[in-house]
C-alpha positions in Angstrom: 0.0 0.0 0.0 1.4 3.4 -1.0 1.9 5.9 1.9 0.3 9.0 0.6 -0.8 10.8 3.8 -4.3 12.1 4.6 -6.6 12.1 1.5 -9.2 14.9 1.0 -12.6 13.9 -0.3 -14.7 16.8 -1.7 -17.4 17.5 -4.1 -16.4 18.8 -7.6 -18.4 21.7 -9.1 -16.0 23.9 -11.0 -15.8 23.3 -14.8 -12.0 23.4 -14.7 -11.8 20.6 -12.2 -13.9 18.1 -14.2 -10.9 17.5 -16.6 -9.0 15.8 -13.7 -12.0 13.6 -13.0 -12.2 12.6 -16.6 -8.4 12.0 -16.8 -8.8 9.4 -14.0 -11.6 7.7 -15.8 -9.5 7.6 -19.0 -6.5 6.2 -17.2 -8.5 3.3 -15.6 -10.8 2.3 -18.5 -8.5 3.5 -21.3 -10.3 2.5 -24.5 -13.8 2.8 -22.9 -16.5 5.3 -23.6 -15.4 8.4 -21.8 -17.9 10.7 -20.0 -17.7 14.3 -21.3 -16.8 16.9 -18.7 -20.0 18.8 -19.8 -22.1 15.8 -18.7 -20.2 15.6 -15.4 -21.1 19.2 -14.8 -24.8 18.4 -15.4 -24.7 15.5 -12.9 -23.1 17.7 -10.3 -25.6 20.6 -10.7 -28.8 18.7 -11.1 -29.2 16.2 -8.2 -26.1 14.1 -8.7 -22.8 14.0 -7.0 -19.2 14.1 -8.4 -16.5 13.5 -5.8 -12.8 13.9 -6.1 -10.1 12.3 -3.9 -7.0 14.4 -3.5 -3.6 13.5 -2.2 -1.5 15.9 -0.2 -0.4 18.6 -2.6 -3.8 18.6 -4.4 -3.3 15.9 -7.0 -6.5 14.1 -8.0 -6.0 10.4 -7.4 -9.6 9.1 -7.3 -13.1 10.0 -8.3 -16.8 8.8 -7.9 -19.7 9.9 -10.1 -23.3 9.4 -9.1 -26.7 10.7 -10.4 -30.4 10.3 -9.4 -32.0 7.0 -10.2 -35.4 5.4 -9.6 -35.9 1.8 -8.7 -39.2 0.1 -7.7 -40.8 3.4 -6.9 -38.0 4.9 -4.9 -35.5 7.6 -5.8 -32.0 6.6 -5.0 -28.4 7.8 -5.8 -26.9 5.6 -8.5 -23.1 5.4 -8.2 -22.2 5.0 -11.8 -18.4 5.1 -11.7 -15.7 5.0 -9.1 -12.0 4.9 -10.0 -8.7 5.2 -8.3 -5.3 5.6 -10.0 -3.4 2.3 -9.7 -0.6 3.6 -7.6 -3.0 4.8 -4.9 -5.2 1.7 -4.6 -5.4 -0.4 -1.4 -5.2 2.8 0.6 -8.8 2.9 1.7 -9.8 5.7 -0.8 -12.6 3.6 -2.3 -14.2 3.1 1.1 -14.0 6.9 1.9 -15.6 7.8 -1.4 -18.5 5.4 -0.8 -19.0 6.6 2.7 -19.2 10.2 1.5 -21.8 9.1 -1.2 -24.0 7.4 1.5 -23.8 10.4 3.8 -24.6 12.8 1.0 -27.5 10.7 -0.2 -29.0 10.7 3.2 -28.6 14.4 3.6 -30.4 15.0 0.3 -33.3 12.7 0.8 -32.4 9.7 -1.3 -33.6 6.3 -0.2 -30.2 4.6 -0.6 -27.1 4.4 -2.8 -27.1 1.7 -5.4 -24.5 0.6 -8.0 -23.4 -2.3 -10.2 -20.2 -4.4 -10.1 -18.7 -7.3 -12.1 -19.5 -10.4 -9.9 -16.5 -12.3 -11.5 -14.0 -9.7 -10.2 -12.8 -11.3 -6.9 -11.3 -8.0 -5.6 -14.6 -6.2 -6.2 -16.6 -8.9 -4.5 -14.5 -8.6 -1.4 -14.7 -4.8 -1.4 -18.4 -4.6 -2.0 -19.7 -7.4 0.2 -17.1 -7.5 3.0 -15.8 -3.9 3.3 -19.0 -2.0 2.3 -21.5 -4.7 3.4 -23.5 -4.1 0.3 -26.5 -6.2 -0.4 -27.0 -7.9 -3.8 -30.4 -7.0 -5.3 -30.2 -8.6 -8.7 -28.0 -10.3 -11.3 -28.2 -8.3 -14.6 -26.8 -10.3 -17.6 -24.8 -8.3 -20.1 -26.2 -5.2 -18.5 -24.1 -2.6 -20.5 -23.6 -4.7 -23.6 -20.0 -5.3 -24.8 -18.0 -2.4 -23.5 -14.7 -3.1 -25.3 -12.5 -1.3 -22.7 -9.3 -2.6 -21.1 -11.2 -4.1 -18.2 -14.1 -5.8 -19.9 -12.8 -6.4 -23.5 -15.3 -8.2 -25.8 -17.0 -10.2 -23.0 -20.6 -9.8 -21.8 -20.9 -7.2 -19.0 -22.7 -9.3 -16.4 -23.3 -7.2 -13.2 -24.7 -7.5 -9.7 -26.9 -4.5 -8.7 -26.3 -3.8 -5.1 -27.3 -1.3 -2.4 -25.1 0.2 0.2 -24.6 -0.7 3.8 -27.6 -3.0 4.5 -25.9 -6.4 3.9 -24.4 -8.4 6.7 -22.0 -11.3 7.1 -23.6 -14.8 6.8 -24.7 -16.0 10.2 -27.5 -18.4 9.5 -25.8 -21.1 7.4 -29.1 -23.1 7.3 -30.2 -20.6 4.6 -27.2 -21.5 2.5 -27.9 -23.8 -0.4 -24.6 -23.8 -2.3 -21.4 -22.0 -3.0 -20.8 -20.2 -6.4 -17.1 -20.0 -7.1 -15.5 -16.8 -8.2 -12.5 -16.8 -10.7 -9.2 -16.2 -9.0 -8.3 -13.6 -11.6 -10.9 -13.0 -14.4 -8.9 -10.1 -15.8 -5.9 -12.4 -16.5 -8.2 -15.1 -18.0 -9.7 -12.5 -20.3 -6.2 -11.7 -21.6 -4.6 -15.1 -21.5 -7.4 -17.7 -22.0 -10.5 -16.0 -23.5 -12.2 -19.4 -24.0 -12.2 -20.2 -20.3 -13.2 -16.6 -19.5 -16.2 -17.0 -21.8 -17.1 -20.3 -20.1 -17.1 -18.5 -16.7 -19.4 -15.8 -18.1 -21.8 -18.3 -19.6 -21.8 -20.3 -16.4 -22.8 -17.3 -14.3 -25.6 -16.4 -16.8 -27.0 -19.9 -16.7 -26.7 -20.2 -12.9 -28.8 -17.1 -12.3 -31.2 -17.7 -15.2 -32.3 -20.9 -13.5 -33.2 -19.2 -10.2 -36.1 -17.1 -9.1 -34.7 -13.8 -8.0 -37.3 -13.5 -5.3 -36.4 -16.9 -3.8 -32.6 -16.8 -4.3 -30.2 -14.5 -2.5 -26.4 -13.9 -2.4 -25.8 -14.1 1.3 -22.2 -13.2 1.4 -18.7 -14.7 0.7 -17.0 -17.8 2.0 -14.1 -20.1 1.2 -14.8 -23.5 -0.2 -13.1 -26.6 1.4 -10.6 -26.3 -1.4 -9.9 -22.6 -0.4 -11.7 -20.9 -3.4 -13.5 -17.7 -2.8 -17.2 -18.2 -3.4 -20.6 -16.5 -3.2 -22.9 -18.1 -0.6 -26.2 -18.7 -2.3 -29.3 -19.2 -0.2 -32.9 -18.5 0.4 -34.1 -14.9 0.3 -35.7 -13.5 3.4 -39.5 -13.3 3.1 
């Protein structure tokens, strides 16, 4: 973990600052569809939230972009993007950004903060379910279509839709029905063995397609007897 000193998290409103936010997005997703600075300005001024994370000296090292969303009759804050420059990861910046989003959403009357993440990214699974205690609401197959960026390539963009802070570690194992393995490093598989990466994607799509979302729940994370990181799949609470 890089020692960077205290990080400042603050909202971004000034037009001249959105360039730094966009630069972080470009550095992380590279060939992905970039968000224009003008659209970031609209988000910030009309019910959304653009956050920047700044290292000592004022360099922007992380960002989070959110806008209003509506789900099942409730207005919520949809956290669309969060990115941290590679040299500054594992320093707790992501957790600070999410905590600020949740606090801001409460202050502004939103029901909750929701977002999506790639369920086959083990690091993201640990961050979202263990660090943030997010709760999985739904599995969305190929939600964004084929993105073509450096992280997703030409593979389907399967996503979990989650909400912040209302999940909890598994305590009642009687509700658990099975474990769903997570690839150890799906990014490497996508680069080095695309056939196996596609098999993983297809397996996840089939697994959730066979299950009633109202009766099936992702309860948390656990290690299999062989030591593999897995989702704990069980019965949804009535």
